[in-house]
C-alpha positions in Angstrom: -0.1 0.0 0.0 1.3 3.3 -0.8 1.6 6.5 1.5 1.6 9.8 -0.2 4.5 12.2 0.6 3.3 15.5 2.2 -0.4 14.6 1.1 -1.9 18.1 2.1 -5.6 19.1 2.2 -5.7 20.0 -1.4 -4.4 18.6 -4.8 -2.9 22.0 -5.4 -1.3 23.8 -8.4 -2.5 25.4 -11.6 -4.5 23.0 -13.9 -3.2 24.6 -17.0 0.3 23.6 -16.4 -0.4 20.2 -15.3 1.6 17.7 -17.3 -0.1 14.9 -15.0 -3.3 15.8 -16.8 -1.9 15.6 -20.5 -2.5 12.5 -22.5 0.2 9.9 -23.4 0.9 6.9 -25.6 2.0 4.1 -23.5 2.8 1.4 -26.1 -0.5 0.4 -27.7 -2.5 2.3 -25.0 -3.5 5.8 -25.7 -4.1 7.2 -22.1 -6.0 10.3 -21.4 -3.8 11.4 -18.4 -0.7 10.4 -16.7 -2.5 9.9 -13.3 -2.4 6.2 -12.8 -4.2 4.2 -10.2 -1.6 2.0 -8.4 -2.3 -1.6 -7.8 -3.9 -1.8 -4.3 -4.6 -4.9 -2.3 -8.0 -4.5 -0.8 -8.8 -8.0 0.3 -12.6 -7.9 -0.6 -13.0 -10.8 -3.2 -16.0 -13.0 -2.8 -16.5 -16.9 -2.8 -14.1 -18.4 -5.1 -11.8 -15.4 -4.9 -14.2 -13.8 -7.6 -14.5 -10.1 -8.0 -17.9 -8.9 -6.5 -20.4 -6.3 -7.7 -18.6 -4.0 -5.0 -15.5 -4.6 -6.9 -17.2 -3.4 -10.0 -18.5 -0.2 -8.3 -15.0 0.4 -6.7 -13.2 0.4 -10.1 -16.0 2.1 -12.0 -15.7 5.0 -9.7 -12.1 5.5 -10.3 -12.2 5.1 -14.3 -11.1 8.7 -14.8 -7.5 7.5 -14.0 -5.4 7.5 -17.1 -4.8 3.9 -16.5 -6.0 1.6 -13.7 -3.8 -1.2 -12.5 -5.8 -3.9 -10.8 -5.1 -4.9 -7.3 -2.5 -8.0 -7.5 -4.2 -10.9 -8.9 -2.7 -14.5 -8.2 -2.5 -16.7 -11.3 -2.5 -20.0 -9.4 -3.9 -21.1 -6.1 -0.5 -21.4 -4.6 0.3 -17.8 -5.4 -2.2 -16.4 -2.8 -0.7 -14.9 0.4 -3.5 -12.6 1.9 -7.1 -13.1 2.6 -9.7 -12.5 -0.2 -7.4 -11.6 -2.8 -8.9 -12.2 -6.3 -7.7 -14.9 -8.7 -7.5 -15.1 -12.4 -7.3 -18.8 -12.9 -11.1 -20.0 -13.1 -13.9 -19.2 -15.4 -15.8 -17.7 -12.6 -13.1 -15.2 -11.8 -12.9 -14.4 -15.4 -16.6 -13.5 -15.5 -16.2 -11.5 -12.2 -13.3 -9.4 -13.8 -15.1 -9.1 -17.2 -17.8 -7.1 -15.2 -15.1 -4.9 -13.9 -13.4 -4.1 -17.1 -16.9 -3.6 -18.9 -17.6 -0.8 -16.2 -14.4 0.8 -16.5 -14.5 0.9 -20.3 -18.2 2.2 -20.2 -16.7 5.2 -18.5 -13.8 5.7 -21.0 -11.3 4.3 -18.7 -8.3 1.8 -19.5 -7.3 -1.0 -17.1 -4.6 -3.7 -16.9 -4.5 -6.6 -14.7 -1.5 -7.1 -12.3 -0.5 -10.7 -12.4 1.0 -12.1 -9.1 2.5 -15.0 -7.2 3.7 -14.3 -3.7 6.1 -17.2 -3.4 7.6 -17.5 0.1 5.3 -14.9 1.6 2.4 -17.4 1.5 1.4 -19.7 4.3 0.6 -23.3 4.5 -3.0 -22.4 5.1 -3.2 -21.1 1.6 -1.5 -24.1 0.1 -3.0 -27.3 -1.3 -2.6 -30.0 1.3 -1.1 -27.5 3.6 2.3 -27.8 2.3 5.1 -25.1 2.7 4.9 -22.4 0.1 7.5 -22.5 -2.9 10.5 -20.1 -3.3 13.7 -19.9 -5.1 15.4 -21.2 -1.9 14.6 -22.5 1.6 15.2 -19.1 3.3 12.5 -18.1 6.0 11.6 -14.3 5.8 11.4 -12.4 9.0 7.9 -11.3 10.0 4.4 -12.7 9.8 1.9 -13.9 7.2 -1.6 -12.5 7.1 -3.9 -15.5 7.1 -7.5 -16.2 7.5 -6.9 -16.9 11.2 -4.9 -13.8 11.9 -1.2 -13.1 12.0 1.0 -16.2 11.8 4.9 -16.5 11.7 6.2 -17.1 8.2 7.4 -20.6 7.7 10.6 -21.8 6.0 9.5 -22.2 2.3 10.7 -25.1 0.2 13.0 -24.6 -2.7 11.3 -25.1 -6.1 12.4 -28.1 -8.0 13.7 -27.0 -11.5 10.9 -28.8 -13.1 8.3 -27.1 -11.0 9.3 -23.7 -12.4 8.0 -24.3 -15.9 4.5 -25.0 -14.6 4.5 -21.6 -12.7 5.7 -19.9 -15.9 2.7 -21.6 -17.5 0.4 -20.2 -14.9 1.4 -16.8 -15.6 0.9 -17.4 -19.4 -2.7 -18.9 -18.7 -3.4 -15.8 -16.4 -2.3 -13.4 -19.2 -4.6 -15.3 -21.5 -7.7 -15.1 -19.1 -7.0 -11.6 -18.7 -7.4 -11.0 -22.3 -10.5 -12.7 -22.3 -11.9 -10.7 -19.3 -11.4 -7.6 -21.4 -8.4 -5.9 -19.9 -6.3 -3.7 -22.0 -3.2 -5.2 -20.9 -1.3 -6.8 -18.1 1.3 -5.8 -15.6 3.8 -8.3 -14.1 4.4 -8.0 -10.5 8.2 -8.3 -10.0 8.4 -6.2 -6.9 7.9 -6.0 -3.2 9.3 -9.2 -2.3 7.0 -11.6 -4.1 8.0 -14.5 -6.2 9.5 -12.8 -9.3 11.6 -10.4 -7.1 12.7 -13.2 -4.9 14.4 -15.0 -7.9 16.0 -11.7 -8.9 17.8 -11.0 -5.7 20.5 -12.8 -4.2 19.3 -12.4 -0.6 16.5 -14.8 -1.4 18.0 -16.8 -4.4 20.7 -19.0 -3.5 20.1 -21.7 -6.1 22.7 -23.6 -7.9 20.9 -24.6 -11.2 20.2 -22.2 -14.1 17.9 -19.9 -12.0 20.6 -18.9 -9.5 24.0 -17.7 -9.1 25.0 -14.9 -11.6 22.6 -12.0 -12.2 21.9 -13.4 -15.6 20.7 -16.6 -14.1 18.6 -14.8 -11.5 17.0 -12.7 -14.1 16.1 -15.9 -16.1 12.8 -16.6 -14.2 11.3 -13.2 -14.5 12.3 -12.8 -18.2 11.0 -16.4 -18.8 7.7 -15.3 -17.4 7.6 -12.0 -19.4 8.4 -14.1 -22.6 5.4 -16.4 -21.7 2.9 -13.5 -21.2 4.1 -11.9 -24.5 3.1 -15.0 -26.3 -0.4 -13.9 -25.3 -0.1 -10.0 -25.4 1.7 -7.7 -27.6 4.6 -5.8 -25.9 2.9 -2.4 -26.1 0.3 -3.6 -23.7 2.5 -5.2 -21.1 4.2 -3.5 -18.2 6.5 -4.7 -15.4 6.7 -3.5 -11.8 10.1 -3.6 -10.0 11.2 -2.2 -6.4 15.0 -1.6 -6.5 15.0 -0.1 -3.0 12.4 -2.2 -1.4 12.9 -4.1 1.8 9.3 -5.0 2.1 9.0 -8.7 2.9 12.4 -9.1 4.4 14.1 -8.5 1.0 17.7 -7.7 0.3 20.3 -7.8 -2.3 24.2 -7.6 -2.0 24.5 -5.2 -5.0 21.0 -3.9 -5.9 22.3 -1.0 -8.3 24.0 -3.7 -10.4 21.1 -6.1 -10.1 18.4 -4.1 -11.0 20.4 -1.9 -13.4 21.2 -5.2 -15.4 17.4 -6.1 -15.2 16.3 -2.7 -16.4 18.8 -2.8 -19.3 17.5 -6.3 -20.3 14.0 -5.0 -20.7 14.9 -2.5 -23.4 14.7 -5.0 -26.3 11.2 -6.0 -25.3 9.8 -2.5 -26.0 7.3 -2.7 -23.1 4.3 -0.3 -22.6 6.0 0.9 -19.5 8.4 0.1 -16.6 6.8 0.8 -13.2 9.4 1.6 -10.5 8.6 1.6 -6.8 10.8 4.3 -5.1 12.1 3.9 -1.6 9.7 4.5 1.3 10.6 5.5 4.9 10.4 1.8 5.9 13.0 1.0 3.3 15.3 3.5 4.8 14.5 2.4 8.3 15.3 -1.4 7.4 18.7 -0.5 5.7 17.7 -0.6 2.1 20.1 0.9 -0.4 18.3 4.0 -1.7 18.3 4.2 -5.5 16.6 7.2 -7.0 14.4 6.9 -10.0 16.9 9.1 -11.9 19.3 6.5 -11.7 17.5 4.3 -14.2 16.4 7.1 -16.6 19.5 6.8 -18.6 19.3 2.9 -18.6 15.9 2.6 -19.7 14.7 3.5 -23.3 10.9 3.2 -22.7 8.3 4.9 -20.5 9.0 5.0 -16.9 6.0 5.0 -14.4 7.0 5.9 -10.8 5.3 5.1 -7.5 6.4 6.3 -4.1 4.1 8.2 -2.0 3.7 11.1 -4.5 1.2 14.0 -4.3 0.1 16.3 -7.2 3.1 18.6 -6.6 5.8 16.0 -6.2 4.4 14.1 -9.2 4.7 17.3 -11.4 8.2 17.8 -10.2 9.4 14.3 -11.2 7.6 14.7 -14.7 9.1 17.9 -15.2 12.5 16.7 -14.4 12.2 13.9 -16.9 12.8 11.0 -14.6 9.4 9.7 -15.2 6.6 10.0 -17.7 3.5 8.8 -15.6 2.8 8.5 -11.8 0.9 6.0 -10.0 -1.0 6.9 -6.9 -2.1 4.6 -4.1 -3.9 5.9 -1.1 -4.8 9.2 -2.7 -6.9 6.9 -5.1 -8.4 5.0 -2.2 -9.8 8.1 -0.7 -10.5 10.1 -4.0 -12.3 8.1 -6.7 -12.1 11.4 -8.9 -8.6 12.1 -8.1 -7.9 13.6 -11.9 -10.7 16.0 -11.3 -9.5 17.1 -7.9 -6.1 17.7 -9.2 -7.4 19.7 -12.2 -9.7 21.9 -9.8 -7.1 22.2 -7.0 -9.9 20.8 -4.7 -9.7 19.4 -1.2 -8.9 15.7 -0.8 -10.9 13.4 1.3 -9.4 12.1 4.4 -8.2 8.6 4.7 -9.6 5.8 6.8 -6.8 3.3 7.0 -8.8 1.0 9.5 -10.8 0.0 6.2 -8.0 -0.4 3.8 -7.8 -4.3 4.1 -11.0 -6.3 4.0 -14.7 -5.5 4.9 -17.4 -4.1 2.8 -18.6 -0.8 1.1 -17.3 1.3 4.1 -13.9 2.6 3.4 -14.2 1.0 -0.2 -17.0 2.5 -2.4 -18.4 5.2 0.0 -15.7 8.1 -0.5 -17.4 11.0 -2.0 -16.9 12.3 -5.2 -16.6 16.2 -5.8 -20.1 17.5 -5.2 -21.8 14.3 -4.7 -21.8 11.0 -2.9 -19.5 8.3 -4.4 
C-alpha cells in the first residue's frame, strides 16, 4: 500500500500547467492522462476469490484515471498470500473481472491486470494440502503472514524444484490469456515488493545452484521467462512490469542492488514494453537499511516509458515529470480516498481524509463510500 508524501488538504497547483493531466501513448494504449491508479490490495474478493459487484463499483468510480492497474491477482492457487485476494485462474474469476473491465470501459477508462505470485510470503493455510509455500530457496523471511486466522509467523519455504518452475511460468501465461478474455487492456507483471519474481531476482532470497541462481543473468532468467510467456499472449505494447529496486518489504535484500536492477532494467529494453513501473524507496525501506536508489538512476538505462510510484502527491508528481525522470505517476492511497482524483487535481480541490482502518477487508465502508466532488461516491 502506498503512502503519499506530504499529502495535504488540497491537490494543489495550476491545472493549465499540469503535465499530469496531459495524454500519453503508452505502447499501444492511448491514455487520457498520466494519473495512474496504483495496484492496491483491498482483500474483498467473494466466494471462489471472484470480484464482486462492490469490486465493479469500486473500479467504476475510479475510471477517470489515465490507467487503472488492478489489485494484485494471483495466477495460480499457490500464489495467494493474503485473505480474499482475487484470482485469475478460473472461469468464475474471469466472469467477475469481465464485469469490472466492462464498467471501466463504459466510462472511457483503461485497465490492466497485475499478475501475481507471492512465493515464500504465502502460508501453508493457503497451500494445497497445507504444504510449505514454494520459493527460489529455503530461506525463511522475518515477519508474519496474514492468514484467515490472523497473523502467523512465516514458515521456511521449500525450494522449488527446477521442473516445477515451468508450471509456474505456464500459470502466468494462462493468467495472461484469461486477462485478455476478461477484457483488460493489458497486463502488468508484479516483480516487486518481495514476491516470487522479485525473490528470484535478488541474491538475498535466491541461493540456487541451477540455471535460475548464481549470476545476475541466471537470477533474471525466471522473471524474463515469465515475461516471454505473457508476451506469447499479449503484444509488448500492452505489457508493463513493476520493480522495487530499493524495497525491503517482506524481508528483501540484495548484495548489490544497483548492479542487479541496473542489469534487469537494461535487459528489458529490447522488449519495447508499454512501461516500466518503478517503486521508489519509502520510509520503511530506509529504516530497514535498504540501498536507496533514486528513479533518476534508471532514466539513462531505460529507453521506454517509466512510471514511478512512491507516495507522490500532485506537486511532487509534477516535479518528477518536469525533471524527466518519469513519464507517468501511480497513486495509491490518494486513489483509495479520492475516486475522482484527476478531477480534484484539475480543480485544485480538497482531498478526502483517509480511513486506514478499512484498507484491508470488509464491505462498502472505506471502499466505495468515499464521496466524489459535489456528490456521494
